[in-house]
C-alpha positions as CSV (number, residue, x, y, z in Angstrom):
1,M,81.4,106.8,135.9
2,T,79.4,106.8,133.0
3,A,79.7,104.3,129.8
4,S,81.2,106.8,127.6
5,S,83.9,108.0,130.1
6,A,84.5,104.3,130.8
7,A,84.9,103.6,127.0
8,A,87.5,106.6,126.8
9,R,89.7,105.6,129.8
10,A,89.9,101.9,128.2
11,A,90.7,103.3,124.8
12,A,93.6,105.2,126.2
13,R,95.2,101.9,127.1
14,V,94.8,100.4,123.7
15,A,97.8,100.1,121.5
16,D,98.2,102.3,118.7
17,D,98.4,99.3,116.3
18,A,95.4,97.4,117.4
19,A,93.0,96.1,115.4
20,H,90.4,99.0,114.5
21,L,87.0,98.0,114.6
22,L,83.8,100.1,113.6
23,I,80.6,99.1,115.7
24,V,77.2,99.9,113.6
25,D,74.1,99.8,115.8
26,D,71.2,102.3,116.4
27,D,71.0,101.3,119.9
28,R,73.0,103.7,122.0
29,R,73.4,101.4,125.1
30,I,74.7,98.6,122.9
31,R,77.0,100.8,121.1
32,A,78.2,102.2,124.5
33,L,78.6,98.5,125.9
34,L,80.4,97.0,123.0
35,Q,82.8,100.0,122.8
36,R,84.0,99.6,126.6
37,F,84.1,95.8,126.4
38,L,85.9,95.4,123.0
39,S,88.2,98.3,124.1
40,E,89.2,96.5,127.2
41,H,90.0,93.7,125.1
42,G,92.6,95.7,123.3
43,Y,90.8,96.8,120.3
44,R,90.7,100.2,118.8
45,I,86.9,100.8,118.4
46,S,84.8,103.7,116.4
47,A,81.1,103.6,116.4
48,A,78.3,104.8,114.2
49,E,74.7,105.0,114.9
50,N,73.2,104.0,111.1
51,A,74.6,103.1,107.5
52,A,74.8,106.8,106.9
53,D,77.3,107.5,109.9
54,A,79.2,104.3,109.0
55,R,79.8,105.4,105.5
56,A,81.0,108.9,106.5
57,Q,83.7,106.9,109.0
58,L,84.5,104.8,106.0
59,R,85.4,107.7,103.8
60,N,88.1,108.8,106.1
61,L,89.3,105.7,108.2
62,A,90.3,102.2,107.3
63,F,88.8,99.4,109.5
64,D,89.7,95.9,110.1
65,L,86.3,94.5,110.9
66,I,82.7,96.1,111.4
67,V,80.5,94.6,113.7
68,L,77.1,95.4,112.0
69,D,73.5,95.5,113.4
70,V,70.9,93.7,110.9
71,M,67.9,95.9,112.1
72,M,68.3,99.6,112.0
73,P,66.2,102.2,110.6
74,G,66.4,103.7,107.2
75,E,69.0,101.4,105.4
76,S,69.1,98.1,107.1
77,G,72.4,96.2,108.0
78,L,71.6,93.5,105.2
79,D,71.2,96.5,102.6
80,F,74.5,98.0,103.8
81,A,76.5,95.1,104.0
82,R,75.5,94.2,100.2
83,S,76.1,97.7,99.0
84,L,79.5,98.1,100.9
85,R,80.8,94.7,99.3
86,S,80.6,96.3,95.8
87,E,83.6,98.3,96.9
88,S,85.3,96.9,99.9
89,D,86.3,93.4,101.4
90,V,86.5,94.7,105.1
91,P,85.3,91.7,107.1
92,I,82.0,92.1,108.6
93,L,80.6,90.5,111.9
94,M,76.5,90.5,111.7
95,L,74.7,90.8,114.9
96,T,71.0,90.2,114.7
97,A,67.9,89.3,116.8
98,R,66.7,86.5,114.1
99,A,67.9,83.1,114.5
100,E,66.3,81.5,111.5
101,A,68.3,79.8,109.0
102,V,66.7,81.7,106.3
103,D,67.9,85.1,107.7
104,R,71.7,83.7,108.2
105,V,71.5,82.7,104.5
106,A,70.3,86.2,103.7
107,G,73.5,87.6,105.8
108,L,76.1,85.5,104.0
109,E,74.6,86.1,100.7
110,A,75.1,89.8,101.4
111,G,78.7,89.0,101.7
112,V,79.0,89.1,105.6
113,D,82.0,86.9,106.9
114,D,80.2,85.5,110.1
115,Y,76.8,85.9,111.9
116,L,76.0,86.1,115.6
117,V,72.5,85.9,117.2
118,K,71.5,88.3,120.0
119,P,71.6,87.7,123.0
120,F,75.2,86.3,122.9
121,E,77.8,85.4,125.2
122,T,80.6,88.3,125.1
123,R,83.4,85.4,125.3
124,E,81.7,84.1,121.8
125,L,81.8,87.6,120.5
126,L,85.6,87.9,121.1
127,L,86.3,84.2,119.7
128,R,84.3,85.3,116.5
129,I,86.1,88.6,116.0
130,A,89.7,86.7,116.6
131,S,88.8,84.3,114.2
132,I,87.6,86.5,111.2
133,L,90.5,88.6,112.2
134,R,93.0,85.6,111.4
135,R,91.0,84.6,108.3
136,A,91.8,88.3,107.1
137,Q,95.1,88.3,108.0
138,P,96.9,86.2,105.0
139,K,95.3,88.8,102.9
140,A,97.1,91.8,104.0
141,A,100.0,89.7,104.2
142,K,99.8,88.8,100.5
143,A,99.3,92.7,100.0
144,D,102.4,93.5,101.9
145,A,104.3,91.0,99.9
146,A,102.9,92.5,96.4
147,Q,104.3,96.0,97.7
148,A,108.0,94.7,99.1
149,I,109.3,95.6,95.7
150,V,112.1,98.2,96.0
151,R,113.2,100.3,93.0
152,F,116.7,101.7,91.7
153,G,117.6,103.0,88.0
154,P,115.6,100.6,85.5
155,F,115.9,97.5,88.1
156,S,113.3,96.2,90.7
157,F,114.0,93.9,93.3
158,H,111.4,91.9,94.8
159,V,112.8,91.5,98.7
160,E,110.7,88.5,99.9
161,R,111.4,86.5,96.9
162,G,115.0,87.8,96.2
163,E,114.1,88.5,92.6
164,L,116.0,90.9,90.8
165,R,114.8,92.3,87.3
166,Q,116.0,94.9,84.8
167,G,112.5,95.9,83.3
168,E,110.9,92.7,82.3
169,E,114.2,90.9,82.0
170,P,115.2,88.7,85.1
171,V,118.9,89.2,86.6
172,R,120.6,86.2,87.7
173,L,122.0,86.3,91.3
174,T,124.2,84.0,93.5
175,D,122.9,83.1,96.8
176,R,125.4,85.5,98.7
177,E,124.5,88.3,96.2
178,R,120.6,87.6,96.9
179,D,121.4,87.7,100.6
180,M,123.3,90.8,100.7
181,L,120.7,92.5,98.3
182,Q,118.0,91.6,100.8
183,L,119.7,93.3,103.4
184,L,120.5,96.3,101.8
185,A,116.7,96.7,100.6
186,R,115.3,96.1,104.1
187,A,117.3,98.7,105.4
188,E,115.3,101.6,102.8
189,G,118.7,103.5,102.3
190,E,120.5,103.4,105.6
191,S,123.9,101.9,105.6
192,V,124.7,98.3,106.4
193,S,127.8,97.1,107.9
194,R,130.2,94.7,106.4
195,E,130.0,92.6,109.2
196,A,126.3,92.3,108.8
197,L,126.7,91.7,105.2
198,A,129.1,89.0,105.5
199,G,126.5,86.8,107.0
200,Q,127.5,83.7,109.3
201,G,131.0,84.0,108.9
202,G,131.3,87.6,110.6
203,A,134.6,89.1,110.5
204,A,136.4,86.3,109.1
205,N,134.5,86.9,106.0
206,E,134.3,90.9,105.9
207,R,137.3,91.0,103.4
208,T,135.2,88.9,101.0
209,V,132.6,91.5,101.4
210,D,134.0,94.0,99.2
211,V,134.8,91.3,96.5
212,Q,131.1,90.3,96.5
213,V,129.7,94.2,96.0
214,N,132.0,94.6,93.2
215,R,130.5,91.6,91.5
216,L,127.0,92.8,92.6
217,R,127.8,96.2,91.1
218,R,128.7,95.0,87.9
219,K,125.1,93.6,87.4
220,I,123.4,96.6,88.7
221,E,125.6,99.5,87.8
222,R,126.3,101.2,84.5
223,D,129.6,102.3,85.8
224,P,130.7,100.2,88.5
225,A,133.7,102.4,89.3
226,N,131.1,105.1,89.8
227,P,128.1,103.7,91.5
228,Q,125.0,105.1,91.6
229,H,122.9,102.6,93.4
230,L,125.0,100.5,95.6
231,Q,127.2,103.0,97.5
232,T,129.8,103.1,99.9
233,A,129.2,104.4,103.2
234,R,132.5,105.5,104.5
235,G,133.5,103.7,107.7
236,A,129.9,102.3,108.0
237,G,129.5,99.7,105.2
238,Y,127.4,99.9,102.1
239,R,123.7,101.6,101.4
240,L,121.2,100.9,98.6
241,V,119.8,104.2,97.0
242,V,116.2,103.0,96.2
243,E,113.2,105.2,94.9
244,H,110.8,106.2,97.3
């Protein structure tokens, strides 16, 4: 079986939500080896033979990390990393045959996240990749949290913080109202049962859910008797109609 066919078989077993790595190296043999090895360890892999090829792929795909060789014909890995840093914060692991401190400093100054000298142990490569991805994860989590805002009419609700605003003005919520609104917002327009909205108390408190919903409606509806945002889902519970 050829290296390319082995890589394809390994890639077929990789999860769709696995981290996506871009290998940039002008050595076809190294590209194939890394592609097969990293695929076998659960990563989605794309490969580029030079900086121009890498740029073309970056225009169409989002990568979680770039494994970048320093010595390439034409635009070097250092020049490519320096240029990429002006427009992207995608993590970069640089591979190089140069072990001198001045070369490591040059790579770090170019904006790379880590530096691995050839030849290297494959286990060390895996550990460094995992470490970089862990460090990058909080950035993604913060971005997701910043986007976790649902909007309905003049209101915006930050789901994680439990903050409701009408325009720029905060709207005071009780703890139960906040919990209910978080459940409704996370359902993304689908109905939420009275039992779920009742929380820990379960069926014993389902009777109070209607009262709490009416109180919440008085805060977010222009006409609580004819709600536009927090609607009754007959036989199912309630749903929050949000903007997409």
